[in-house]
The first five atom37 places (N, CA, C, CB, O) and aatype in JSON, in Angstrom:
{
  "aatype": [12, 16, 16, 13, 16, 5, 19, 5, 16, 5, 14, 3, 14, 18, 0, 14, 13, 10, 9, 15, 5, 0, 9, 11, 0, 2, 7, 10, 19, 13, 19, 15, 7, 5, 0, 0, 9, 7, 3, 3, 7, 2, 10, 19, 7, 9, 7, 3, 13, 3, 11, 5, 0, 3, 5, 0, 13, 1, 2],
  "atom_mask": [
    [1, 1, 1, 1, 1],
    [1, 1, 1, 1, 1],
    [1, 1, 1, 1, 1],
    [1, 1, 1, 1, 1],
    [1, 1, 1, 1, 1],
    [1, 1, 1, 1, 1],
    [1, 1, 1, 1, 1],
    [1, 1, 1, 1, 1],
    [1, 1, 1, 1, 1],
    [1, 1, 1, 1, 1],
    [1, 1, 1, 1, 1],
    [1, 1, 1, 1, 1],
    [1, 1, 1, 1, 1],
    [1, 1, 1, 1, 1],
    [1, 1, 1, 1, 1],
    [1, 1, 1, 1, 1],
    [1, 1, 1, 1, 1],
    [1, 1, 1, 1, 1],
    [1, 1, 1, 1, 1],
    [1, 1, 1, 1, 1],
    [1, 1, 1, 1, 1],
    [1, 1, 1, 1, 1],
    [1, 1, 1, 1, 1],
    [1, 1, 1, 1, 1],
    [1, 1, 1, 1, 1],
    [1, 1, 1, 1, 1],
    [1, 1, 1, 0, 1],
    [1, 1, 1, 1, 1],
    [1, 1, 1, 1, 1],
    [1, 1, 1, 1, 1],
    [1, 1, 1, 1, 1],
    [1, 1, 1, 1, 1],
    [1, 1, 1, 0, 1],
    [1, 1, 1, 1, 1],
    [1, 1, 1, 1, 1],
    [1, 1, 1, 1, 1],
    [1, 1, 1, 1, 1],
    [1, 1, 1, 0, 1],
    [1, 1, 1, 1, 1],
    [1, 1, 1, 1, 1],
    [1, 1, 1, 0, 1],
    [1, 1, 1, 1, 1],
    [1, 1, 1, 1, 1],
    [1, 1, 1, 1, 1],
    [1, 1, 1, 0, 1],
    [1, 1, 1, 1, 1],
    [1, 1, 1, 0, 1],
    [1, 1, 1, 1, 1],
    [1, 1, 1, 1, 1],
    [1, 1, 1, 1, 1],
    [1, 1, 1, 1, 1],
    [1, 1, 1, 1, 1],
    [1, 1, 1, 1, 1],
    [1, 1, 1, 1, 1],
    [1, 1, 1, 1, 1],
    [1, 1, 1, 1, 1],
    [1, 1, 1, 1, 1],
    [1, 1, 1, 1, 1],
    [1, 1, 1, 1, 1]
  ],
  "atom_positions": [
    [[2.37, -23.37, -14.65], [1.42, -22.93, -13.64], [1.98, -21.69, -12.94], [1.12, -24.06, -12.62], [3.13, -21.68, -12.51]],
    [[1.16, -20.65, -12.83], [1.56, -19.41, -12.16], [1.24, -19.5, -10.68], [0.85, -18.19, -12.8], [0.13, -19.87, -10.29]],
    [[2.22, -19.15, -9.86], [2.02, -19.13, -8.41], [2.07, -17.69, -7.94], [3.1, -19.99, -7.69], [3.03, -16.97, -8.21]],
    [[1.04, -17.27, -7.23], [0.96, -15.93, -6.68], [1.07, -15.98, -5.17], [-0.35, -15.24, -7.11], [0.46, -16.83, -4.53]],
    [[1.86, -15.06, -4.59], [1.98, -14.95, -3.16], [1.89, -13.48, -2.78], [3.31, -15.57, -2.65], [2.58, -12.64, -3.36]],
    [[1.03, -13.17, -1.82], [0.92, -11.78, -1.35], [2.04, -11.48, -0.37], [-0.47, -11.54, -0.69], [2.32, -12.28, 0.53]],
    [[2.69, -10.34, -0.53], [3.75, -9.89, 0.37], [3.12, -9.06, 1.47], [4.85, -9.08, -0.39], [2.38, -8.12, 1.18]],
    [[3.39, -9.39, 2.73], [2.86, -8.64, 3.86], [3.91, -8.47, 4.94], [1.62, -9.35, 4.44], [4.78, -9.33, 5.12]],
    [[3.84, -7.37, 5.64], [4.68, -7.16, 6.82], [3.81, -7.32, 8.06], [5.38, -5.75, 6.79], [2.58, -7.27, 7.97]],
    [[4.43, -7.5, 9.18], [3.71, -7.59, 10.45], [4.22, -6.51, 11.38], [3.86, -9.0, 11.09], [5.4, -6.55, 11.74]],
    [[3.42, -5.55, 11.8], [2.02, -5.41, 11.43], [1.88, -4.9, 10.0], [1.3, -4.47, 12.41], [2.8, -4.31, 9.44]],
    [[0.72, -5.14, 9.42], [0.43, -4.7, 8.06], [-0.46, -3.46, 8.13], [-0.25, -5.83, 7.23], [-1.66, -3.59, 8.33]],
    [[0.11, -2.25, 7.98], [-0.69, -1.03, 8.11], [-1.73, -0.87, 7.0], [0.21, 0.17, 8.13], [-2.65, -0.06, 7.13]],
    [[-1.6, -1.62, 5.92], [-2.52, -1.49, 4.8], [-3.7, -2.45, 4.87], [-1.77, -1.71, 3.5], [-4.64, -2.32, 4.09]],
    [[-3.68, -3.4, 5.79], [-4.73, -4.41, 5.87], [-6.14, -3.82, 5.97], [-4.47, -5.3, 7.06], [-7.03, -4.31, 5.28]],
    [[-6.38, -2.79, 6.8], [-7.74, -2.25, 6.88], [-8.25, -1.68, 5.56], [-7.8, -1.18, 7.94], [-9.46, -1.57, 5.35]],
    [[-7.34, -1.31, 4.67], [-7.72, -0.68, 3.41], [-7.73, -1.67, 2.25], [-6.77, 0.45, 3.1], [-7.97, -1.29, 1.1]],
    [[-7.48, -2.95, 2.55], [-7.44, -4.01, 1.54], [-6.47, -3.69, 0.41], [-8.84, -4.25, 0.97], [-6.74, -3.97, -0.75]],
    [[-5.33, -3.09, 0.78], [-4.29, -2.76, -0.18], [-3.17, -3.78, -0.05], [-3.75, -1.3, 0.04], [-2.68, -4.03, 1.05]],
    [[-2.77, -4.36, -1.14], [-1.69, -5.33, -1.14], [-0.35, -4.59, -1.24], [-1.85, -6.34, -2.3], [-0.2, -3.7, -2.07]],
    [[0.61, -4.95, -0.41], [1.93, -4.32, -0.46], [2.68, -4.73, -1.72], [2.75, -4.68, 0.78], [3.37, -3.92, -2.34]],
    [[2.56, -5.98, -2.08], [3.21, -6.5, -3.29], [2.69, -7.91, -3.55], [4.77, -6.49, -3.15], [2.11, -8.55, -2.67]],
    [[2.91, -8.38, -4.77], [2.57, -9.74, -5.15], [3.8, -10.36, -5.81], [1.32, -9.78, -6.13], [4.42, -9.76, -6.68]],
    [[4.14, -11.57, -5.37], [5.21, -12.34, -6.02], [4.55, -13.3, -7.0], [6.1, -13.12, -4.97], [3.57, -13.97, -6.66]],
    [[5.09, -13.36, -8.22], [4.55, -14.27, -9.21], [5.67, -14.75, -10.12], [3.43, -13.59, -10.05], [6.29, -13.96, -10.83]],
    [[5.93, -16.04, -10.09], [6.93, -16.66, -10.96], [8.28, -15.95, -10.93], [6.42, -16.7, -12.37], [8.87, -15.69, -11.98]],
    [[8.77, -15.63, -9.74], [10.08, -15.01, -9.61], [10.1, -13.5, -9.79], [0.0, 0.0, 0.0], [11.16, -12.89, -9.72]],
    [[8.94, -12.9, -10.03], [8.85, -11.45, -10.18], [8.1, -10.87, -8.99], [8.15, -11.06, -11.51], [7.28, -11.56, -8.38]],
    [[8.38, -9.61, -8.65], [7.66, -8.93, -7.58], [6.97, -7.71, -8.18], [8.62, -8.52, -6.42], [7.61, -6.86, -8.79]],
    [[5.65, -7.65, -7.99], [4.85, -6.54, -8.5], [4.43, -5.68, -7.31], [3.61, -7.05, -9.3], [3.78, -6.17, -6.38]],
    [[4.78, -4.41, -7.35], [4.43, -3.51, -6.26], [3.41, -2.49, -6.75], [5.69, -2.79, -5.7], [3.34, -2.18, -7.94]],
    [[2.64, -1.99, -5.82], [1.64, -0.98, -6.16], [2.16, 0.4, -5.76], [0.28, -1.29, -5.47], [3.24, 0.52, -5.19]],
    [[1.38, 1.4, -6.05], [1.73, 2.76, -5.67], [1.63, 2.95, -4.17], [0.0, 0.0, 0.0], [1.13, 2.09, -3.45]],
    [[2.09, 4.06, -3.72], [2.06, 4.39, -2.3], [0.72, 4.99, -1.93], [3.2, 5.37, -1.94], [0.18, 5.8, -2.69]],
    [[0.17, 4.6, -0.81], [-1.1, 5.14, -0.32], [-0.84, 6.32, 0.62], [-1.91, 4.05, 0.39], [0.23, 6.43, 1.21]],
    [[-1.83, 7.17, 0.74], [-1.73, 8.36, 1.6], [-2.16, 8.01, 3.02], [-2.6, 9.51, 1.05], [-3.13, 8.56, 3.54]],
    [[-1.43, 7.1, 3.64], [-1.75, 6.66, 4.99], [-0.81, 7.34, 5.96], [-1.67, 5.12, 5.11], [0.41, 7.29, 5.8]],
    [[-1.39, 7.99, 6.98], [-0.62, 8.72, 7.97], [-0.01, 7.8, 9.01], [0.0, 0.0, 0.0], [-0.25, 6.59, 9.0]],
    [[0.78, 8.38, 9.91], [1.44, 7.6, 10.96], [0.45, 6.9, 11.88], [2.35, 8.5, 11.77], [0.79, 5.9, 12.51]],
    [[-0.77, 7.43, 11.97], [-1.78, 6.82, 12.82], [-2.52, 5.67, 12.13], [-2.77, 7.86, 13.27], [-3.41, 5.06, 12.73]],
    [[-2.16, 5.38, 10.87], [-2.78, 4.29, 10.13], [-4.05, 4.67, 9.4], [0.0, 0.0, 0.0], [-4.69, 3.82, 8.79]],
    [[-4.42, 5.95, 9.46], [-5.63, 6.42, 8.77], [-5.28, 7.1, 7.46], [-6.41, 7.37, 9.67], [-4.2, 7.66, 7.29]],
    [[-6.24, 7.05, 6.54], [-6.08, 7.71, 5.25], [-6.11, 9.22, 5.46], [-7.19, 7.26, 4.26], [-6.99, 9.74, 6.15]],
    [[-5.15, 9.91, 4.87], [-5.03, 11.36, 5.02], [-5.75, 12.06, 3.87], [-3.54, 11.78, 5.06], [-5.69, 11.6, 2.73]],
    [[-6.43, 13.17, 4.17], [-6.99, 14.04, 3.15], [-8.04, 13.41, 2.27], [0.0, 0.0, 0.0], [-7.98, 13.54, 1.04]],
    [[-9.0, 12.74, 2.86], [-10.06, 12.11, 2.06], [-10.73, 13.18, 1.2], [-11.11, 11.39, 2.98], [-11.2, 14.19, 1.71]],
    [[-10.77, 12.94, -0.1], [-11.37, 13.88, -1.04], [-10.49, 15.06, -1.41], [0.0, 0.0, 0.0], [-10.93, 15.95, -2.14]],
    [[-9.25, 15.07, -0.92], [-8.33, 16.19, -1.2], [-7.07, 15.63, -1.87], [-7.96, 16.96, 0.12], [-6.17, 15.12, -1.2]],
    [[-7.02, 15.75, -3.2], [-5.91, 15.18, -3.96], [-4.56, 15.71, -3.49], [-6.09, 15.48, -5.43], [-3.63, 14.93, -3.31]],
    [[-4.45, 17.02, -3.28], [-3.16, 17.61, -2.9], [-2.66, 17.06, -1.57], [-3.29, 19.13, -2.81], [-1.47, 16.77, -1.44]],
    [[-3.55, 16.92, -0.58], [-3.13, 16.38, 0.73], [-2.72, 14.91, 0.6], [-4.28, 16.51, 1.76], [-1.75, 14.48, 1.22]],
    [[-3.47, 14.15, -0.22], [-3.13, 12.75, -0.39], [-1.8, 12.6, -1.13], [-4.23, 12.02, -1.15], [-0.98, 11.75, -0.78]],
    [[-1.6, 13.41, -2.15], [-0.32, 13.33, -2.9], [0.84, 13.69, -1.99], [-0.35, 14.28, -4.13], [1.88, 13.03, -2.02]],
    [[0.68, 14.74, -1.19], [1.74, 15.14, -0.26], [2.08, 14.0, 0.71], [1.32, 16.39, 0.53], [3.25, 13.71, 0.93]],
    [[1.05, 13.36, 1.27], [1.3, 12.27, 2.22], [1.94, 11.08, 1.54], [0.01, 11.84, 2.89], [2.83, 10.46, 2.11]],
    [[1.49, 10.76, 0.34], [2.07, 9.63, -0.4], [3.57, 9.85, -0.64], [1.34, 9.42, -1.74], [4.37, 8.92, -0.5]],
    [[3.94, 11.07, -1.01], [5.36, 11.36, -1.23], [6.13, 11.35, 0.08], [5.53, 12.71, -1.92], [7.3, 10.96, 0.1]],
    [[5.51, 11.76, 1.17], [6.18, 11.7, 2.49], [6.43, 10.25, 2.89], [5.32, 12.4, 3.57], [7.47, 9.92, 3.46]],
    [[5.47, 9.39, 2.58], [5.62, 7.96, 2.93], [6.77, 7.35, 2.15], [4.32, 7.18, 2.65], [7.06, 6.16, 2.3]]
  ]
}
């Protein structure tokens, strides 16, 4: 039987965007890519790939 657990921090800055920080499953941890979320918790550069990529790398 596979057991899945969502990894979250408190506060969870990704919660409004329904983005999972990571998932634990059977002793493994699966992480997703970095989101272009600014220090204010908002998505940066909506519709602008270059701005989002820059913010993701800064994060």
